N, C-alpha and C positions, 0 to 999 in steps of 0.2 A: 605346393609345386611352383618352383621358380621357372620364368620364362622370359624370353626377349621378344619384342614385336617390332618390326620396321614395316609399317603400313606402305611405304614407297621407298623402296632401296634406291632407285634412281635419284631421289631427292636428297639422298645423303652425302652426295659427292658432285662437285662441279667439273666439267670437262676444261682443262686449262688450255689456253691458246698455245700451240706449238709445243705441247709437252704431255707428261704422264704424271698422274697423281695416285697414290694410294692412301687408304685410311682404314685402320683396324675398327670395325664396327663392334665386335664382340669377340671376348676370349673368356671361356668357361670350361674348365677341365679339358677334355681332349679336342674340342672344337674351337677354332679360330676362324672368324669370318672377316675377310679383308676386301673392301671395295676399291675398284680400279676404275680410273677414268682416263681414256685416251683421246687426243685429238687425231684427226685423220693423218695416216702416214706415220704415226709413232709406233714403236715396237718394243717388245722386251726381248732380246736377243737370246739365243739358246742358253738355258739354264736347267737345273734340276731342283726338285723339292725333296727333302729327306723324309717326307710323309706323304701318304696318298692325299691327293687334292681333287676336288670338284670345280670344274669351270662352267659358269652359267652366264650367259650374255644378258644383261638387263635391257640394254639399248644399243642399236647400231649394228655393226657387223664386223667380225674378228676373223682372221685366218690364223689358225694354229697348226704349226708344223710339229709332228710327231712321228717317230719311227719311219722318216723319209717320206711321209705322206702330208699333203696339205688338207686341212678340213676347214670350210667356211661355217662359222658359227653365228647363229641369229638369236633372238629372244626365245625362239622354240628349241634351242639346243642345249644339250648337257653333255659334259665329257668328264670322265673319271681317269686320272693319270696315277699310275702307280709311283712308289717311291723310287727316286733316282731315274725316272724316265725322262731323257733330254727332250725339251720342247722349246719352241719360240711363239711368240704371239705379236701379231702385226693388226693394227686397226685399218681396216678398209675405209671407215668413215668414222666421225667422232662417235664413240662407244663407250659404254659402262659395262663392267664386268664384276661378278661377285665370285670370289675365290674362297672355297671352304676347305681348310686344312683339317685333317683328321689325325691326330696323335694317339698312339697307344698310351694308356696310362700305366 
């Protein structure tokens, strides 16, 4: 059996000063894991993904706007977005996020 292990996802990416950073951590078959790091006040303006995605906050706090509603996500939060769902992400404080993209094979 093949597996990937990240003992500390937060350690895989540093928060840039006054910026946003992304890094692909794993890409295997239908799964792609991308770590994002945001300084406070940084954002991803409204966009969509062509595949279902799972948003998990690793550290900090993010506000995700989807379907006209704002949701504050923290390390205890988990959000699934369907393909084509418009959404935006705003960093309330320096934050790290794990995005899981799920492609159909």
